[in-house]
N, C-alpha and C positions, 0 to 999 in steps of 0.2 A: 380498406378498399379492395375490390376484387382484382385478381390477377388478370391483366389484359390478354394473356395467352391462354386463359382457362377455356377449355373446349368441352362441350357437352356432346357425348356420343348418343346417337339415337337408338332406341329399341325398335326393332322392326319385325321380329319373328313372333308368331302367336305364342309359342312356348315361353318366351320371355315375359309376355304380358300375363300369361296364366300363372307363372311362378310368382309374379308380383301380387296377383290376386289373393294369394295365401298369406301375404305379409300384412303387418299392421297398416291401418289406414286412418285417415283423419278427414272428416267432411267439414268444410267451412264454407258457408254461403253458397256460391255457385260452382264450387269445385271440390272434388275428392282427390286426395293425394295418397298414394300407396308407396311405401318405402321398404325395399327388400335388401338387406345386406347380402352381398355376394360372398361366396366362400373361396374366392381367388385372391391372389396377392396384388392385383392391379388396383392402384389408387384412383382409377378413373371413375367419373360419374356418368351414368347413362340415364336417359329420360325417354319416356314414351307418352304419347298423347292420344286420347280416344274420346269419341263422342258418338252416342248411340242414335238410332233413328228417332228416339223419343225427343231429341233436341230439335229435330226438324229435317228438312230436306238437305240435299248435299251442300247447297250454298251455306245454310246455317251451320251445318256440322263443320265445314271447312273453316268458316269464320271463327267458330268456337275454338277449333284447334290452333288457328293462327294466334288468337289472343292468349291461349295458354302457353304456346311456344315462346311468345314474346315475354310473358310474365316469368317463365322459367329462365329465359336468357338473362333477364335483369336480376333475378333473385338467387338462382342456384350458385353462382360464384361465391356469394357470401354465406349462404345458409346450408349448402349441400355437404354431406359427409362423404369423404372418399371411400370408394368401394361399395357404394349403394346404388341400386337401381330405383328410379322414381317413375311412377305412372300417374299422369294427371287425367282425371275423368271429368268431362263436362257435365254439369247438372243444369236443370231448367233455369233460365234467366241469365245464363252466362253471357249471352250475346248482348243483352240490354243493360247488364250491370255496369255502373260507372267504373272507369278504369282504376281510379284510386282504391275503390272498394274491392275490386278484383285482386289488385296487388296485395291488399291487406288480407284477403281470404287465403291466398297462396302463401304469403309470409307466415301467417299464424299457423297454418297447417304444417309447414316445414319446421317451424320452431317446436310445435307440439311433438311431431314425430322424432325430432332430434332429442328432445327431453326424455321421451319414452325409451329411446335406444340407449341413452346414457344411464338408465336405471332410476331416474327420478319418478316419483309417483305421478300418476295421470292427473288427478285433481287433488292437490295437497289440501289437507284439512286446515282450517283456520286455527291459529294459535289461541288457546284458551287463556283468559286473563288469570294471573296468579292471585291466589287468595291471601 
């Protein structure tokens, strides 16, 4: 269960978003998640949210960011790695995506990024049957 005192600090500066753009990313359904390990000793988790004009007007972009923020609020306490910055990028269809599917998209992206960071292979090869 997640720590009730778990706080997510927000990324707000453009330089922080640009640094995350160089980090590994994972696209799932209606969201892209980028994860950049920081080189400091702070165990804190930071998250940023962005939606381009391709998503729609300001109302649609703000709704997309609100949905991503809520998904991050629910999932990051259990799946985030301390000392990592996350950026969530809205893709087409995020606004109309059913909530359970959006949560699954974010969860699977976070799990994939954590697996890559831990050194596990990206797509493990299936085991061949022994002869």
